[in-house]
DOSERO-886477 format. One line per field, with one value per residue (C-alpha): residue number from 1; residue in three letters; z, x, y. Coordinates in nm, 3 decimals. Each point is the difference from the previous one (the first is absolute). Example, Ala and Ser with C-alpha at 12.3 -4.5 7.8 and 13.67 -1.06 7.14 Angstrom:
<sites>
i = [1|2]
aa = [ALA|SER]
c3 = [0.780|-0.066]
c1 = [1.230|0.137]
c2 = [-0.450|0.344]
</sites>
This chain:
<sites>
i = [1|2|3|4|5|6|7|8|9|10|11|12|13|14|15|16|17|18|19|20|21|22|23|24|25|26|27|28|29|30|31|32|33|34|35|36|37|38|39|40|41|42|43|44|45|46|47|48|49|50|51|52|53|54|55|56|57|58|59|60|61|62|63|64|65|66|67|68|69|70|71|72|73|74|75|76|77|78|79|80|81|82|83|84|85|86|87|88|89|90|91|92|93|94|95|96|97|98|99|100|101|102|103|104|105|106|107|108|109|110|111|112|113|114|115|116|117|118|119|120|121|122|123|124|125|126|127|128|129|130|131|132|133|134|135|136|137|138|139|140|141|142|143|144|145|146|147|148|149|150|151|152|153|154|155|156|157|158|159|160|161|162|163|164|165|166|167|168|169|170|171|172|173|174|175|176|177|178|179|180|181|182|183|184|185|186|187|188|189|190|191|192|193|194|195|196|197|198|199|200|201|202|203|204|205|206|207|208|209|210|211|212|213|214|215|216|217|218|219|220|221|222|223|224|225|226|227|228|229|230|231|232|233|234|235|236|237|238|239|240|241|242|243|244|245|246|247|248|249|250|251|252|253|254|255|256|257|258|259|260|261|262|263|264|265|266|267|268|269|270|271|272|273|274|275|276|277|278|279|280|281|282|283|284|285|286|287|288|289|290|291|292|293|294|295|296|297|298|299|300|301|302|303|304|305|306|307|308|309|310|311|312|313|314|315|316|317|318|319|320|321|322|323|324|325|326|327|328|329|330|331|332|333|334|335|336|337|338|339|340|341|342|343|344|345|346|347|348|349|350|351|352|353|354|355|356|357|358|359|360|361|362|363|364|365|366|367|368|369|370|371|372]
aa = [MET|SER|THR|SER|LEU|THR|PRO|GLU|HIS|ARG|PHE|SER|SER|GLU|GLN|LEU|GLY|GLU|VAL|GLU|ALA|ARG|VAL|LEU|PHE|PRO|GLU|PRO|ARG|PRO|ASN|ALA|ARG|GLU|VAL|LYS|PHE|VAL|THR|LEU|PHE|ARG|ASP|GLU|PRO|LEU|ASN|LEU|GLU|LEU|GLY|GLY|GLN|ILE|SER|PRO|VAL|ARG|VAL|ALA|TYR|SER|SER|TYR|GLY|LYS|LEU|ASN|ASP|ALA|LYS|ASP|ASN|ALA|VAL|LEU|VAL|CYS|HIS|ALA|LEU|THR|GLY|SER|SER|SER|VAL|ARG|SER|TRP|TRP|GLY|ASP|ALA|LEU|GLY|GLU|GLY|LEU|MET|LEU|ASP|THR|ALA|THR|ASP|PHE|ILE|VAL|CYS|ALA|ASN|VAL|LEU|GLY|GLY|CYS|TYR|GLY|SER|SER|GLY|PRO|ALA|SER|LEU|ASN|ALA|VAL|THR|ASN|ARG|ASN|TRP|GLY|PRO|GLU|PHE|PRO|GLN|VAL|THR|ILE|GLY|ASP|MET|ILE|ARG|VAL|GLN|VAL|ALA|LEU|LEU|GLU|LYS|LEU|GLY|ILE|THR|ARG|LEU|LYS|PHE|ALA|ILE|GLY|GLY|SER|MET|GLY|GLY|MET|GLN|VAL|LEU|GLU|LEU|LEU|ARG|SER|GLN|PRO|GLN|SER|VAL|ALA|ALA|GLY|VAL|VAL|ILE|GLY|ALA|PRO|PRO|ARG|HIS|SER|ALA|TRP|ALA|LEU|ALA|LEU|TYR|HIS|LEU|SER|ARG|ALA|ALA|ILE|GLU|ARG|ASP|PRO|ASP|PHE|ARG|ALA|GLY|ARG|TYR|GLY|ARG|GLN|PRO|GLY|GLY|LEU|ALA|LEU|ALA|ARG|GLU|ILE|ALA|THR|LEU|SER|TYR|ARG|SER|PRO|ALA|SER|PHE|GLU|LEU|THR|GLN|SER|ARG|ASN|GLN|SER|PRO|THR|ASP|PRO|LEU|LYS|THR|ALA|MET|GLN|THR|TYR|LEU|GLU|TYR|GLN|GLY|GLU|LYS|LEU|LEU|GLU|ARG|PHE|ASP|ALA|ASN|SER|TYR|LEU|THR|ILE|SER|LYS|ALA|LEU|ASP|ARG|PHE|ASP|VAL|THR|PRO|ALA|GLN|LEU|ALA|GLN|ILE|THR|GLN|PRO|LEU|LEU|CYS|VAL|GLY|ILE|SER|SER|ASP|VAL|LEU|TYR|LEU|PRO|HIS|GLU|ILE|GLU|GLU|ILE|ALA|ASN|THR|ALA|PRO|ASN|ALA|HIS|TYR|TRP|GLN|LEU|GLU|SER|PRO|HIS|GLY|HIS|ASP|ALA|PHE|LEU|LEU|GLU|THR|ARG|ARG|LEU|GLU|ALA|ARG|VAL|GLN|ALA|PHE|LEU|GLY|SER|HIS|ALA|LEU|GLU|SER]
c3 = [7.190|0.076|-0.266|-0.070|-0.155|-0.331|-0.102|-0.245|0.283|0.206|-0.292|-0.078|0.364|0.023|-0.289|0.216|0.263|0.322|0.224|-0.251|-0.055|0.370|0.015|-0.198|0.256|0.353|0.302|0.023|0.271|0.333|0.052|0.271|0.079|0.135|0.246|0.373|0.259|0.359|0.232|0.217|0.256|0.145|0.365|-0.045|-0.296|-0.254|0.089|-0.321|-0.037|-0.121|0.269|0.031|0.052|-0.188|0.170|-0.106|-0.296|-0.264|-0.191|-0.323|-0.062|-0.219|0.083|-0.204|0.107|0.352|0.328|0.159|0.360|0.108|-0.173|-0.133|-0.376|-0.047|-0.277|-0.022|-0.343|-0.005|-0.294|-0.197|-0.014|-0.185|0.083|0.216|0.232|-0.290|-0.097|-0.267|-0.189|-0.033|0.063|-0.101|-0.190|0.327|0.207|0.004|0.079|-0.053|-0.093|0.174|0.225|0.058|0.110|0.045|0.286|0.118|0.131|-0.210|0.151|-0.157|0.154|-0.170|0.155|0.247|-0.213|-0.291|-0.174|-0.035|0.332|0.263|0.191|-0.225|-0.135|-0.173|0.315|0.269|0.285|0.304|0.172|-0.278|-0.161|-0.347|-0.219|0.126|-0.334|0.035|0.380|0.013|0.201|-0.161|0.041|-0.041|-0.127|0.367|0.081|-0.283|0.136|0.356|-0.127|-0.196|0.302|0.205|-0.270|0.014|0.378|-0.040|-0.227|0.262|-0.192|0.209|-0.247|-0.379|-0.207|-0.228|-0.139|-0.362|-0.202|-0.300|-0.024|0.297|0.107|0.026|0.219|0.232|0.020|0.083|0.271|0.143|0.019|0.161|0.251|0.073|-0.029|0.234|-0.243|-0.310|-0.078|-0.341|-0.270|-0.375|-0.109|-0.371|-0.179|0.324|0.134|0.365|-0.077|-0.289|-0.213|-0.115|-0.335|0.160|0.215|-0.315|-0.183|0.290|0.039|-0.361|0.033|0.311|-0.166|-0.286|0.256|0.227|-0.283|-0.165|0.065|0.055|0.294|0.218|0.276|0.040|0.033|-0.353|-0.100|-0.275|-0.042|-0.150|-0.344|0.141|0.147|-0.352|-0.093|0.317|-0.120|-0.346|0.154|0.229|-0.288|-0.154|0.306|0.022|-0.347|-0.188|-0.339|-0.125|0.114|-0.180|-0.318|0.021|0.063|-0.154|-0.212|-0.218|-0.129|-0.068|0.260|-0.100|0.177|-0.116|-0.338|0.125|0.287|0.048|0.171|0.284|0.062|0.017|0.207|0.267|-0.015|0.045|0.309|0.145|-0.065|0.156|0.322|0.003|-0.001|0.294|0.236|0.225|-0.042|0.372|0.058|-0.277|0.173|0.347|-0.103|-0.232|0.275|0.229|-0.265|-0.009|0.379|0.008|0.101|0.138|0.088|-0.058|0.376|0.008|-0.302|0.177|0.282|-0.227|0.053|-0.156|-0.337|-0.261|-0.379|-0.170|-0.364|-0.227|-0.351|-0.273|-0.189|0.299|-0.040|0.315|0.255|-0.153|0.059|0.205|0.252|0.070|-0.001|0.288|0.221|-0.088|0.056|0.346|0.161|0.125|-0.128|-0.324|-0.357|-0.322|-0.328|-0.311|-0.217|-0.358|-0.187|-0.247|0.165|0.284|0.352|-0.062|-0.120|0.338|-0.100|-0.352|0.017|0.259|-0.105|0.025|0.322|0.143|-0.070|0.183|0.298|0.037|-0.014|0.273|0.222|-0.056|0.079|0.339|0.071|0.152|0.293|0.222]
c1 = [8.695|0.334|0.269|0.248|0.336|0.057|0.329|0.049|-0.027|0.248|0.243|-0.009|0.063|0.297|0.165|0.015|0.222|-0.040|-0.105|-0.240|-0.160|-0.061|-0.185|-0.281|-0.074|-0.137|0.139|-0.125|-0.226|0.164|0.120|-0.233|0.236|0.256|-0.237|-0.012|-0.239|0.027|-0.259|0.115|-0.157|-0.225|0.034|0.066|-0.168|0.185|-0.077|-0.015|0.154|-0.326|-0.208|-0.164|0.139|0.040|0.026|0.115|0.218|0.076|0.325|0.094|0.373|0.261|0.359|0.303|0.340|0.082|0.009|0.340|0.053|0.087|-0.317|0.194|-0.034|-0.366|-0.103|-0.348|-0.147|-0.300|-0.239|-0.180|-0.370|-0.136|0.287|0.004|0.233|0.106|0.318|0.079|-0.315|0.083|0.376|0.124|0.297|0.134|-0.050|0.247|0.353|0.245|-0.272|-0.119|-0.224|0.258|-0.158|0.346|0.095|-0.319|-0.344|-0.245|-0.341|-0.294|-0.345|-0.324|-0.091|-0.279|-0.302|0.114|-0.187|0.264|-0.054|0.057|-0.287|-0.177|-0.340|-0.048|0.076|-0.242|-0.095|-0.004|-0.258|-0.263|0.091|-0.003|0.263|0.118|-0.066|-0.031|-0.010|0.369|0.168|0.227|0.364|0.334|0.342|0.101|-0.266|0.128|0.354|-0.100|-0.168|0.312|0.225|-0.232|0.038|0.379|-0.007|-0.218|0.270|0.266|0.147|0.076|0.216|0.012|0.315|-0.183|-0.345|-0.077|-0.303|-0.117|-0.293|-0.230|0.258|0.255|-0.237|-0.027|0.380|0.017|-0.263|0.187|0.322|-0.185|-0.224|0.185|0.370|0.102|-0.147|0.209|0.366|-0.045|-0.253|-0.048|-0.282|-0.083|-0.228|-0.175|-0.041|-0.036|-0.356|-0.243|0.024|-0.315|0.052|0.006|-0.302|-0.191|0.092|-0.104|-0.323|-0.089|0.072|-0.219|-0.277|-0.005|-0.085|-0.235|-0.209|-0.058|-0.366|0.118|0.216|-0.315|0.168|0.256|-0.248|0.043|-0.038|0.259|0.280|-0.128|0.133|0.112|0.299|0.121|-0.039|0.190|0.288|-0.008|0.021|0.282|0.192|0.039|0.206|0.185|0.148|0.123|-0.061|0.331|-0.093|-0.333|0.173|0.247|-0.258|-0.323|0.056|-0.306|-0.020|-0.324|-0.091|0.099|-0.313|-0.265|0.024|-0.236|0.229|0.356|0.262|-0.008|-0.371|0.019|0.318|-0.175|-0.309|0.218|0.164|-0.341|-0.156|0.294|-0.028|-0.376|0.067|0.239|-0.067|-0.270|-0.153|-0.040|0.364|0.101|-0.190|0.135|0.364|0.001|-0.149|0.282|0.244|-0.168|0.038|0.367|0.225|0.353|0.097|0.346|0.060|-0.081|0.221|0.288|-0.030|0.049|0.363|0.026|0.175|-0.266|0.006|-0.262|-0.068|-0.177|-0.115|0.083|-0.332|-0.230|-0.309|-0.173|0.276|0.245|0.372|0.045|-0.257|0.215|0.313|-0.153|0.037|0.369|0.064|-0.157|0.078|0.362|0.121|-0.197|0.126|-0.185|0.029|-0.208|-0.110|0.003|-0.286|-0.270|-0.257|-0.121|-0.098|-0.007|0.361|0.102|-0.186|0.141|0.360|0.098|0.360|0.113|-0.191|0.149|0.356|-0.051|-0.177|0.270|0.268|-0.179|-0.038|0.362|0.134|-0.168|0.085|-0.343|-0.059|-0.305]
c2 = [10.254|-0.159|0.046|-0.276|0.075|-0.173|-0.167|0.288|0.252|-0.198|-0.027|0.372|0.087|-0.234|0.179|0.314|-0.160|-0.195|0.288|0.152|-0.339|-0.044|0.332|-0.161|-0.265|0.057|-0.179|-0.360|-0.130|-0.079|-0.353|-0.132|-0.288|0.250|0.163|-0.080|0.138|0.112|0.154|0.290|0.235|-0.270|0.099|0.370|0.173|0.208|0.361|0.200|0.345|0.154|-0.168|-0.337|-0.347|-0.326|-0.339|-0.247|0.102|-0.261|0.047|-0.172|-0.010|-0.167|-0.080|-0.105|-0.126|-0.113|0.188|-0.064|-0.107|0.354|0.128|0.298|-0.056|0.101|0.242|0.152|0.068|0.236|-0.020|0.270|0.091|-0.305|-0.234|-0.311|-0.186|-0.224|0.186|-0.258|0.099|0.371|0.039|-0.343|0.143|0.141|-0.316|-0.290|-0.106|0.285|0.248|0.316|-0.209|-0.269|-0.326|-0.156|0.231|0.170|-0.089|0.202|0.080|0.182|0.044|0.094|0.336|0.060|0.096|-0.214|-0.278|-0.271|-0.172|0.269|0.162|0.246|0.100|-0.337|-0.202|-0.111|0.232|-0.228|0.222|0.016|-0.336|0.156|0.165|0.336|0.169|0.381|-0.039|-0.088|0.277|0.252|-0.092|0.173|-0.099|0.005|-0.261|-0.218|0.019|-0.082|-0.316|-0.095|0.060|-0.224|-0.267|0.026|-0.034|-0.308|-0.143|0.077|0.294|0.307|0.195|-0.002|0.004|0.243|0.081|0.078|0.105|0.197|0.243|-0.068|-0.257|0.280|0.199|-0.298|-0.019|0.369|-0.042|-0.298|0.202|0.291|-0.175|-0.325|0.093|-0.280|-0.255|0.070|0.067|0.165|0.074|0.028|0.232|-0.016|0.245|0.101|0.355|0.106|0.114|0.032|0.312|0.177|-0.175|-0.346|0.086|0.096|-0.322|-0.220|0.199|-0.076|-0.370|-0.026|0.202|-0.251|-0.269|0.192|0.148|-0.335|-0.099|-0.359|0.114|0.014|0.202|-0.277|-0.287|-0.132|-0.362|-0.023|0.250|0.329|0.088|0.332|-0.184|-0.072|0.367|0.096|-0.216|0.156|0.346|-0.111|-0.156|0.346|0.093|-0.331|0.040|0.308|0.164|-0.140|-0.350|0.015|0.115|-0.288|-0.270|0.130|0.311|0.072|-0.354|-0.180|-0.258|-0.354|-0.129|0.248|0.182|0.273|0.098|0.119|-0.212|0.253|-0.059|-0.377|0.015|0.208|-0.221|-0.306|0.150|0.088|-0.340|-0.182|0.200|-0.058|-0.375|0.001|0.292|0.143|0.345|0.068|-0.093|0.240|0.280|-0.084|-0.025|0.302|0.217|-0.114|0.122|0.340|0.032|-0.094|0.289|-0.019|0.355|0.151|-0.006|-0.372|-0.068|0.173|-0.253|-0.303|-0.090|-0.346|-0.039|0.071|-0.026|0.218|-0.087|0.245|-0.089|0.248|-0.029|-0.053|0.220|-0.124|0.060|0.246|-0.058|0.318|-0.133|-0.303|0.214|0.201|-0.306|-0.039|0.371|-0.009|-0.338|0.024|-0.339|-0.019|-0.024|0.085|-0.188|0.049|-0.289|0.123|-0.162|0.106|-0.228|0.219|-0.096|-0.375|-0.002|-0.144|-0.318|0.000|0.124|-0.258|-0.057|0.363|0.050|-0.318|0.113|0.328|-0.157|-0.266|0.267|0.196|-0.305|-0.100|0.345|-0.007|-0.367|-0.029|-0.221|0.005]
</sites>
């Protein structure tokens, strides 16, 4: 059952402070009016790293600001696991004139990843060969495949080199892959809360979230009618790693739920997060993308070959991707710098502590006077 937040719940959260209040609310739905579409790989199929091909490939993307005549002011934003191309819907505090994603000077581009469910080719989209949704038959993809599609999109837009690329969580992994595999395409990168590979801990957490989906009888081996409830449980499990014990104490503690007297605030908070994802995401996409995360691995030797200026941001209370994992990148890539965002709110602090993150990113970009 979906749980709605009462005015009393909203009021009590606001008393905690702006950031703590925002923890209670999930990212809004993408703004469909911002999304554009392009079809790529019509003549030559996309050859996938793990085998197989996809043709054509539909890409949903959003853009903000204006591409200049020299086409050297483009910035690529890479989204996280359940994100979309609509940057305004999930990182709106960072997007605008004079902000980290500066629409006054830069042309900001974000594409929904290959395998996603917000307009790009993925399990929920039509298979041109069978004339039905791909579903569980959608091929397994990698972060590298996602990046090659995004580079093809940029080329379609006339962009051959990015001013910089930025992303948090899975978005940061995409930035790292872009720097590694397409160094000619990007002048610098900002990797936030993203390791070079999954630890055993992260592998275990993602295994549990996928098991919640796959063991749901309504999943029907990926040929479900409506979204299986296991997707909501997967989100509840994941939320434990997106926040931190300190964040839960600040925003939930052991309080009684304001919406259900028989439950704690913690219970209804997790249920709310799960129900909201169930309303807006696809279970097969969740499985496809999370498996791509598990496969991601940039070796120390590959990190050592990344020479572009790179800012690596760890989050002090992150229990999903521990700060020392991000620091490994900075200690290995020759032109990388490490900075730690101090926050009690765990992995998702990069979406919440925008002002402090913005100041550090702008200082990094200014110090390198980045030009594509």
